[in-house]
VONU-36207 format. One line per field, with one value per atom (N, C-alpha, C, O): residue number from 1; atom name; x, y, z. Coordinates in steps of 0.02 Angstrom, whole numbers. Example, Ala and Ser with C-alpha at 12.3 -4.5 7.8 and 13.67 -1.06 7.14 Angstrom:
<rs>
num 1 1 1 1 2 2 2 2;
atome N CA C O N CA C O;
u 660 615 660 712 642 684 645 670;
v -284 -225 -165 -166 -112 -53 2 57;
w 390 390 390 423 354 357 394 402;
</rs>
This chain:
<rs>
num 1 1 1 1 2 2 2 2 3 3 3 3 4 4 4 4 5 5 5 5 6 6 6 6 7 7 7 7 8 8 8 8 9 9 9 9 10 10 10 10 11 11 11 11 12 12 12 12 13 13 13 13 14 14 14 14 15 15 15 15 16 16 16 16 17 17 17 17 18 18 18 18 19 19 19 19 20 20 20 20 21 21 21 21 22 22 22 22 23 23 23 23 24 24 24 24 25 25 25 25 26 26 26 26 27 27 27 27 28 28 28 28 29 29 29 29 30 30 30 30 31 31 31 31 32 32 32 32 33 33 33 33 34 34 34 34 35 35 35 35 36 36 36 36 37 37 37 37 38 38 38 38 39 39 39 39 40 40 40 40 41 41 41 41 42 42 42 42 43 43 43 43 44 44 44 44 45 45 45 45 46 46 46 46 47 47 47 47 48 48 48 48 49 49 49 49 50 50 50 50 51 51 51 51 52 52 52 52 53 53 53 53 54 54 54 54 55 55 55 55 56 56 56 56 57 57 57 57 58 58 58 58 59 59 59 59 60 60 60 60 61 61 61 61 62 62 62 62 63 63 63 63 64 64 64 64 65 65 65 65 66 66 66 66 67 67 67 67 68 68 68 68 69 69 69 69 70 70 70 70 71 71 71 71 72 72 72 72 73 73 73 73 74 74 74 74 75 75 75 75 76 76 76 76 77 77 77 77 78 78 78 78 79 79 79 79 80 80 80 80 81 81 81 81 82 82 82 82 83 83 83 83 84 84 84 84 85 85 85 85 86 86 86 86 87 87 87 87 88 88 88 88 89 89 89 89 90 90 90 90 91 91 91 91 92 92 92 92 93 93 93 93 94 94 94 94 95 95 95 95 96 96 96 96 97 97 97 97 98 98 98 98 99 99 99 99 100 100 100 100 101 101 101 101 102 102 102 102 103 103 103 103 104 104 104 104 105 105 105 105 106 106 106 106 107 107 107 107 108 108 108 108 109 109 109 109 110 110 110 110 111 111 111 111 112 112 112 112 113 113 113 113 114 114 114 114 115 115 115 115 116 116 116 116;
atome N CA C O N CA C O N CA C O N CA C O N CA C O N CA C O N CA C O N CA C O N CA C O N CA C O N CA C O N CA C O N CA C O N CA C O N CA C O N CA C O N CA C O N CA C O N CA C O N CA C O N CA C O N CA C O N CA C O N CA C O N CA C O N CA C O N CA C O N CA C O N CA C O N CA C O N CA C O N CA C O N CA C O N CA C O N CA C O N CA C O N CA C O N CA C O N CA C O N CA C O N CA C O N CA C O N CA C O N CA C O N CA C O N CA C O N CA C O N CA C O N CA C O N CA C O N CA C O N CA C O N CA C O N CA C O N CA C O N CA C O N CA C O N CA C O N CA C O N CA C O N CA C O N CA C O N CA C O N CA C O N CA C O N CA C O N CA C O N CA C O N CA C O N CA C O N CA C O N CA C O N CA C O N CA C O N CA C O N CA C O N CA C O N CA C O N CA C O N CA C O N CA C O N CA C O N CA C O N CA C O N CA C O N CA C O N CA C O N CA C O N CA C O N CA C O N CA C O N CA C O N CA C O N CA C O N CA C O N CA C O N CA C O N CA C O N CA C O N CA C O N CA C O N CA C O N CA C O N CA C O N CA C O N CA C O N CA C O N CA C O N CA C O N CA C O N CA C O N CA C O N CA C O N CA C O N CA C O N CA C O;
u 2750 2749 2706 2709 2659 2592 2615 2611 2637 2652 2730 2782 2726 2789 2811 2772 2880 2918 2922 2902 2948 3009 3011 2954 3047 3073 3145 3163 3171 3237 3298 3286 3339 3407 3452 3443 3507 3543 3538 3543 3532 3537 3593 3626 3592 3678 3610 3548 3665 3640 3581 3592 3522 3487 3440 3383 3457 3400 3344 3343 3292 3234 3242 3281 3180 3176 3087 3066 3051 3002 2984 2996 2954 2961 2874 2830 2861 2809 2785 2820 2730 2714 2647 2598 2656 2582 2567 2599 2504 2477 2446 2397 2493 2479 2404 2357 2397 2311 2283 2227 2331 2306 2293 2287 2290 2267 2213 2202 2199 2189 2130 2136 2076 2000 2030 1988 2072 2088 2082 2124 2024 2033 2099 2105 2137 2178 2177 2171 2183 2180 2222 2205 2281 2349 2392 2394 2419 2476 2544 2531 2598 2666 2720 2717 2771 2845 2892 2908 2926 2992 3040 3036 3114 3166 3233 3235 3285 3304 3398 3416 3431 3497 3550 3530 3601 3638 3647 3683 3625 3667 3613 3630 3546 3514 3433 3407 3409 3335 3273 3280 3241 3173 3140 3130 3130 3114 3050 3043 3004 2950 2962 2980 2959 2963 2901 2906 2843 2771 2726 2733 2662 2617 2540 2533 2500 2451 2371 2371 2317 2289 2218 2216 2182 2135 2093 2076 2075 2037 2103 2095 2165 2221 2238 2244 2263 2280 2330 2334 2409 2473 2511 2521 2554 2631 2704 2720 2743 2797 2845 2844 2901 2937 2978 2998 2995 3039 3090 3113 3132 3178 3154 3189 3101 3086 3046 3036 3000 2962 2984 3039 2942 2946 2983 2982 3015 3055 3011 3016 2980 2957 2867 2844 2821 2773 2755 2774 2701 2669 2594 2562 2591 2526 2492 2518 2422 2388 2391 2422 2356 2307 2247 2245 2182 2112 2087 2041 2121 2092 2114 2093 2169 2219 2247 2242 2280 2315 2376 2411 2412 2453 2484 2456 2527 2560 2635 2677 2636 2697 2731 2711 2797 2838 2873 2906 2878 2894 2952 2935 3032 3071 3128 3173 3102 3172 3197 3171 3249 3305 3343 3356 3363 3405 3439 3466 3457 3530 3566 3535 3619 3663 3635 3639 3580 3573 3504 3478 3479 3419 3409 3360 3500 3501 3499 3533 3450 3408 3396 3404 3375 3312 3259 3249 3192 3160 3091 3073 3051 2997 2922 2899 2897 2826 2767 2774 2712 2671 2604 2589 2575 2493 2455 2477 2399 2381 2297 2260 2272 2226 2180 2177 2138 2114 2147 2144 2184 2178 2272 2306 2304 2360 2402 2376 2469 2506 2555 2590 2540 2585 2637 2644 2683 2772 2774 2735 2821 2857 2934 2959 2955 3020 3049 3080 3057 3095 3135 3141 3167 3197 3269 3278 3303 3357 3358 3335 3392 3402 3453 3437 3508 3580 3588 3569 3608 3593 3687 3698 3743 3793 3812 3783 3877 3901 3952 3981;
v 4102 4078 4065 4007 4102 4089 4035 3983 4031 4009 3950 3975 3882 3852 3815 3777 3828 3792 3741 3728 3694 3650 3610 3606 3559 3551 3583 3562 3618 3647 3586 3527 3600 3571 3582 3637 3546 3537 3478 3418 3491 3448 3473 3525 3447 3470 3501 3504 3517 3554 3509 3449 3522 3465 3455 3476 3416 3404 3429 3488 3410 3431 3436 3400 3507 3462 3506 3542 3476 3493 3542 3514 3615 3649 3647 3650 3644 3642 3695 3696 3725 3773 3779 3803 3748 3755 3804 3825 3813 3866 3853 3818 3901 3870 3860 3864 3847 3846 3908 3923 3954 4033 4080 4141 4039 4074 4000 3989 3976 3902 3939 3923 3980 3978 4047 4051 4087 4161 4140 4099 4164 4139 4195 4254 4167 4212 4204 4149 4277 4307 4262 4219 4289 4247 4210 4227 4161 4146 4125 4101 4138 4163 4104 4085 4092 4090 4134 4148 4170 4215 4204 4181 4216 4199 4262 4316 4232 4295 4260 4227 4283 4259 4305 4342 4286 4319 4386 4386 4443 4508 4524 4574 4501 4518 4524 4501 4559 4590 4516 4465 4526 4468 4469 4523 4425 4393 4357 4311 4384 4362 4295 4299 4231 4178 4142 4123 4140 4112 4143 4163 4128 4146 4091 4063 4090 4054 4088 4100 4101 4133 4093 4033 4107 4097 4040 3987 4057 4017 3968 3940 3965 3935 3952 3919 4030 4043 4057 4079 4040 4046 4074 4063 4118 4171 4141 4114 4163 4137 4184 4208 4198 4231 4200 4141 4246 4203 4199 4217 4166 4131 4068 4045 4039 3976 3962 3902 4000 3967 3902 3897 3859 3792 3736 3682 3745 3730 3718 3674 3767 3756 3766 3806 3707 3717 3722 3679 3791 3794 3800 3820 3760 3710 3731 3775 3690 3700 3635 3607 3603 3541 3589 3648 3527 3528 3590 3629 3588 3635 3709 3756 3706 3770 3783 3836 3709 3738 3731 3757 3699 3692 3709 3687 3739 3784 3729 3714 3709 3687 3727 3776 3693 3749 3677 3645 3647 3572 3623 3675 3595 3627 3580 3550 3587 3563 3571 3615 3546 3551 3621 3672 3604 3672 3691 3654 3771 3794 3842 3869 3837 3885 3922 3934 3979 4014 4030 4085 3971 3932 3947 3964 3929 3920 3985 4035 3974 4058 4011 3951 4066 4052 4065 4125 4009 4025 4040 3997 4090 4113 4118 4148 4086 4062 4135 4155 4158 4212 4211 4170 4231 4211 4294 4331 4327 4375 4367 4336 4392 4413 4457 4472 4488 4550 4620 4677 4600 4628 4623 4673 4543 4548 4505 4476 4510 4453 4432 4463 4355 4327 4296 4266 4292 4255 4174 4136 4172 4094 4117 4173 4070 4088 4068 4121 4038 4051 3977 3963 3918 3870 3894 3935 3853 3862 3813 3757 3838 3787 3781 3812 3754 3754 3702 3643 3725 3682 3678 3706 3655 3648 3544 3493 3559 3486 3477 3423;
w 6563 6461 6417 6397 6391 6359 6322 6354 6265 6217 6231 6253 6216 6234 6169 6142 6143 6074 6093 6150 6053 6043 6013 5991 5987 5930 5895 5840 5920 5907 5898 5911 5883 5895 5847 5822 5819 5779 5712 5725 5672 5608 5537 5536 5511 5455 5388 5385 5345 5306 5267 5276 5228 5172 5233 5224 5312 5364 5372 5353 5392 5426 5499 5531 5541 5585 5573 5527 5652 5641 5727 5780 5723 5762 5784 5740 5839 5872 5957 6008 5951 5983 6003 5974 6067 6105 6166 6214 6141 6216 6266 6278 6311 6389 6412 6372 6475 6488 6493 6471 6529 6534 6469 6463 6433 6358 6309 6250 6357 6308 6268 6209 6278 6268 6212 6167 6203 6172 6117 6099 6067 6005 5965 5982 5920 5884 5820 5793 5781 5729 5682 5641 5700 5654 5728 5787 5696 5734 5674 5619 5692 5648 5705 5763 5639 5647 5627 5569 5715 5677 5702 5759 5671 5689 5698 5669 5747 5739 5760 5808 5709 5712 5791 5835 5778 5823 5794 5745 5811 5798 5755 5723 5739 5684 5710 5760 5662 5699 5697 5663 5724 5739 5661 5633 5640 5542 5556 5596 5517 5498 5474 5415 5494 5433 5385 5327 5429 5394 5463 5521 5397 5456 5428 5373 5478 5465 5498 5558 5464 5481 5524 5510 5553 5598 5549 5575 5466 5399 5358 5303 5396 5346 5310 5258 5317 5260 5287 5345 5223 5230 5217 5157 5240 5200 5230 5283 5164 5187 5164 5107 5221 5174 5128 5134 5074 5024 5011 4957 5070 5098 5130 5175 5116 5150 5115 5118 5064 5034 4992 4964 4992 4978 5007 4979 5064 5084 5174 5218 5170 5269 5250 5209 5301 5303 5356 5395 5388 5448 5417 5369 5496 5496 5567 5602 5588 5667 5659 5613 5705 5737 5718 5700 5732 5729 5774 5762 5818 5888 5887 5920 5835 5823 5913 5944 5941 6011 6000 6044 5947 5946 5835 5784 5839 5777 5757 5799 5694 5674 5626 5595 5623 5603 5548 5588 5488 5459 5419 5391 5422 5394 5375 5405 5300 5262 5224 5189 5201 5142 5173 5140 5275 5300 5268 5228 5271 5258 5336 5382 5326 5378 5388 5448 5343 5359 5377 5379 5389 5433 5508 5541 5527 5596 5634 5622 5687 5720 5782 5794 5815 5877 5861 5848 5855 5840 5873 5913 5865 5908 5882 5834 5919 5893 5939 5996 5885 5908 5895 5851 5910 5925 5922 5965 5875 5886 5910 5872 5964 5964 5953 5893 5989 5957 5999 5976 6073 6119 6124 6133 6115 6134 6071 6023 6086 6044 6101 6142 6083 6125 6119 6066 6161 6121 6149 6177 6133 6176 6200 6196 6221 6253 6175 6165 6128 6073 6085 6144 6028 6024 5971 5925 6002 5946 5896 5905 5828 5794 5748 5697 5743 5710 5648 5645 5619 5547 5530 5476 5558 5529 5519 5538 5477 5470 5534 5543;
</rs>
């Protein structure tokens, strides 16, 4: 698996989680133009949540604007998704992806459950 996500779990509505996605050694030297987070709820399609370009430009789905923040570490080996004010509708499997010139890489996903 070229990307490894972590940080998912169970949180109450209004709570926060921070997801991390780290690239594996096999793709350590690949330059990515865009890194992103997607999510997929049961029975639903995989939807784009947030993106960050190699230059640091970020974009967000309307449903998460003002609540989620995407960022990377200085080496761009890890991408984070800070999720605040979580709602039940945010519950899903969250996937990390990274796009290079030749390929798009995916992680295995991490489950986020929002429930009281």
